[in-house]
DRENKOL-789377 format. One record per atom (N, C-alpha, C): x, y, z; residue number from 1; atom name. Coordinates in nm, 3 decimals, always signed. Each point is the difference from the previous one (the first is absolute). Layout:
N
> X,Y,Z,NUM,CA
...
This chain:
66
> -3.921,-0.318,+0.506,1,N
> +0.132,+0.054,-0.019,1,CA
> +0.094,-0.057,+0.107,1,C
> +0.120,-0.034,-0.040,2,N
> +0.100,-0.055,+0.091,2,CA
> +0.102,+0.108,+0.034,2,C
> +0.051,-0.008,+0.120,3,N
> +0.102,+0.095,+0.043,3,CA
> +0.117,-0.080,+0.057,3,C
> +0.118,+0.031,-0.045,4,N
> +0.121,-0.068,+0.046,4,CA
> +0.095,+0.104,+0.058,4,C
> +0.065,-0.036,+0.109,5,N
> +0.092,+0.093,+0.064,5,CA
> +0.133,-0.069,+0.030,5,C
> +0.106,+0.075,-0.014,6,N
> +0.133,-0.045,+0.038,6,CA
> +0.077,+0.119,+0.055,6,C
> +0.083,-0.026,+0.098,7,N
> +0.084,+0.104,+0.057,7,CA
> +0.145,-0.038,-0.025,7,C
> +0.075,+0.092,-0.057,8,N
> +0.143,-0.022,-0.026,8,CA
> +0.076,+0.083,+0.102,8,C
> +0.088,-0.066,+0.078,9,N
> +0.075,+0.071,+0.104,9,CA
> +0.149,-0.012,-0.029,9,C
> +0.064,+0.116,-0.013,10,N
> +0.145,+0.008,-0.022,10,CA
> +0.055,+0.108,+0.090,10,C
> +0.117,-0.024,+0.059,11,N
> +0.062,+0.098,+0.088,11,CA
> +0.137,+0.038,-0.055,11,C
> +0.028,+0.128,-0.002,12,N
> +0.130,+0.050,-0.043,12,CA
> +0.099,-0.012,+0.115,12,C
> +0.094,-0.091,-0.014,13,N
> +0.105,-0.017,+0.101,13,CA
> +0.137,+0.035,-0.057,13,C
> +0.002,+0.059,-0.120,14,N
> +0.126,+0.025,-0.070,14,CA
> +0.067,+0.130,+0.039,14,C
> -0.077,+0.093,+0.052,15,N
> +0.058,+0.131,+0.031,15,CA
> +0.046,+0.070,-0.127,15,C
> +0.121,+0.056,-0.001,16,N
> +0.047,+0.077,-0.115,16,CA
> +0.022,-0.084,-0.127,16,C
> +0.014,-0.131,+0.013,17,N
> +0.019,-0.086,-0.117,17,CA
> -0.127,-0.013,-0.084,17,C
> -0.114,+0.043,+0.055,18,N
> -0.126,-0.009,-0.074,18,CA
> +0.008,+0.074,-0.133,18,C
> +0.055,+0.119,+0.001,19,N
> +0.009,+0.081,-0.121,19,CA
> +0.094,-0.061,-0.104,19,C
> +0.088,-0.088,+0.044,20,N
> +0.092,-0.068,-0.091,20,CA
> -0.058,-0.132,-0.051,20,C
> -0.122,-0.034,+0.045,21,N
> -0.064,-0.124,-0.043,21,CA
> +0.049,-0.123,+0.074,21,C
> +0.076,+0.022,+0.107,22,N
> +0.054,-0.113,+0.076,22,CA
> -0.082,-0.019,+0.127,22,C
> -0.113,-0.070,-0.017,23,N
> -0.089,-0.027,+0.113,23,CA
> -0.074,-0.130,-0.026,23,C
> -0.043,-0.063,+0.107,24,N
> -0.072,-0.127,-0.009,24,CA
> -0.139,+0.021,-0.058,24,C
> -0.036,-0.087,-0.093,25,N
> -0.136,+0.002,-0.058,25,CA
> -0.092,-0.096,+0.074,25,C
> +0.047,-0.053,+0.112,26,N
> -0.081,-0.093,+0.081,26,CA
> -0.122,+0.074,+0.054,26,C
> -0.117,-0.064,-0.010,27,N
> -0.124,+0.057,+0.049,27,CA
> -0.099,-0.112,+0.025,27,C
> -0.120,+0.033,+0.044,28,N
> -0.103,-0.101,+0.022,28,CA
> -0.127,+0.038,-0.074,28,C
> -0.074,-0.103,-0.040,29,N
> -0.134,+0.016,-0.058,29,CA
> -0.097,-0.059,+0.101,29,C
> -0.096,+0.078,+0.047,30,N
> -0.102,-0.048,+0.093,30,CA
> -0.136,+0.011,-0.069,30,C
> -0.076,-0.107,+0.009,31,N
> -0.129,-0.007,-0.067,31,CA
> -0.113,+0.000,+0.102,31,C
> -0.121,+0.038,-0.045,32,N
> -0.113,+0.017,+0.089,32,CA
> -0.042,-0.128,+0.071,32,C
> +0.040,-0.115,-0.049,33,N
> -0.031,-0.127,+0.066,33,CA
> +0.093,-0.033,+0.115,33,C
> +0.106,+0.083,+0.021,34,N
> +0.091,-0.021,+0.111,34,CA
> +0.137,-0.054,-0.038,34,C
> +0.019,-0.036,-0.126,35,N
> +0.127,-0.055,-0.044,35,CA
> +0.101,+0.111,-0.025,35,C
> +0.122,-0.017,+0.051,36,N
> +0.110,+0.092,-0.026,36,CA
> +0.114,-0.078,-0.064,36,C
> +0.049,+0.052,-0.112,37,N
> +0.103,-0.068,-0.079,37,CA
> +0.125,+0.087,-0.007,37,C
> +0.117,-0.058,+0.032,38,N
> +0.124,+0.075,-0.019,38,CA
> +0.030,+0.012,-0.149,38,C
> +0.027,+0.122,-0.045,39,N
> +0.021,+0.025,-0.143,39,CA
> +0.127,+0.082,-0.021,39,C
> +0.041,+0.009,-0.124,40,N
> +0.119,+0.076,-0.037,40,CA
> -0.002,+0.019,-0.150,40,C
> +0.088,+0.086,-0.048,41,N
> +0.022,+0.006,-0.145,41,CA
> +0.069,-0.129,-0.043,41,C
> -0.007,-0.030,-0.127,42,N
> +0.070,-0.116,-0.052,42,CA
> +0.150,+0.028,-0.005,42,C
> +0.082,-0.098,+0.039,43,N
> +0.145,+0.020,-0.010,43,CA
> +0.047,+0.012,-0.146,43,C
> -0.087,-0.037,-0.094,44,N
> +0.033,+0.018,-0.142,44,CA
> -0.021,+0.146,-0.044,44,C
> -0.080,+0.074,+0.079,45,N
> -0.029,+0.139,-0.032,45,CA
> +0.084,+0.094,+0.086,45,C
> +0.004,-0.027,+0.130,46,N
> +0.082,+0.078,+0.094,46,CA
> +0.100,-0.098,+0.061,46,C
> +0.129,+0.021,-0.023,47,N
> +0.100,-0.097,+0.042,47,CA
> +0.012,-0.015,+0.152,47,C
> +0.054,-0.114,+0.040,48,N
> +0.034,-0.023,+0.140,48,CA
> +0.106,+0.102,+0.041,48,C
> +0.003,+0.045,+0.118,49,N
> -0.074,-0.041,+0.119,49,CA
> -0.130,+0.077,+0.022,49,C
> -0.047,+0.076,-0.099,50,N
> -0.118,+0.086,+0.020,50,CA
> -0.132,-0.071,-0.028,50,C
> +0.005,-0.122,-0.048,51,N
> -0.117,-0.086,-0.014,51,CA
> +0.015,-0.117,+0.096,51,C
> -0.111,-0.064,+0.033,52,N
> +0.002,-0.117,+0.089,52,CA
> -0.049,-0.119,-0.081,52,C
> +0.090,-0.092,-0.030,53,N
> -0.031,-0.114,-0.086,53,CA
> -0.113,-0.086,+0.057,53,C
> -0.004,-0.018,+0.131,54,N
> -0.099,-0.088,+0.062,54,CA
> -0.142,+0.057,-0.002,54,C
> -0.015,+0.130,-0.021,55,N
> -0.132,+0.062,+0.000,55,CA
> -0.062,-0.005,-0.139,55,C
> -0.134,+0.005,-0.005,56,N
> -0.068,+0.001,-0.129,56,CA
> +0.023,+0.134,-0.069,56,C
> +0.013,-0.004,-0.130,57,N
> +0.017,+0.125,-0.074,57,CA
> -0.119,+0.018,-0.095,57,C
> -0.018,+0.119,-0.056,58,N
> -0.118,+0.026,-0.085,58,CA
> -0.011,-0.096,-0.119,58,C
> +0.111,-0.036,-0.059,59,N
> -0.004,-0.091,-0.115,59,CA
> -0.050,-0.138,+0.041,59,C
> +0.046,-0.050,+0.115,60,N
> -0.047,-0.130,+0.050,60,CA
> -0.148,+0.004,+0.034,60,C
> -0.045,+0.110,+0.061,61,N
> -0.141,+0.007,+0.036,61,CA
> -0.089,+0.009,-0.125,61,C
> +0.050,+0.065,-0.103,62,N
> -0.076,+0.006,-0.126,62,CA
> -0.016,-0.140,-0.059,62,C
> +0.107,-0.077,-0.005,63,N
> -0.006,-0.137,-0.052,63,CA
> -0.096,-0.084,+0.084,63,C
> +0.006,+0.016,+0.132,64,N
> -0.090,-0.077,+0.087,64,CA
> -0.147,+0.038,-0.024,64,C
> -0.026,+0.125,-0.033,65,N
> -0.138,+0.042,-0.021,65,CA
> -0.060,-0.059,-0.129,65,C
> +0.087,-0.033,-0.093,66,N
> -0.049,-0.058,-0.124,66,CA
> -0.047,-0.141,+0.021,66,C
């Protein structure tokens, strides 16, 4: 049996704007092998400035996994 682990780290820095949906979706993915990847929502799903274009998004990682 194989076991895979990943840690997703996101910090709320929006304060009261969080409830209005105005907060950064920037976060990191850390894997058990030691790799940490800067990630974000896709700017096609969550508009700028709340997404980070330079970071990998779930849709890109799905395509890469194929």
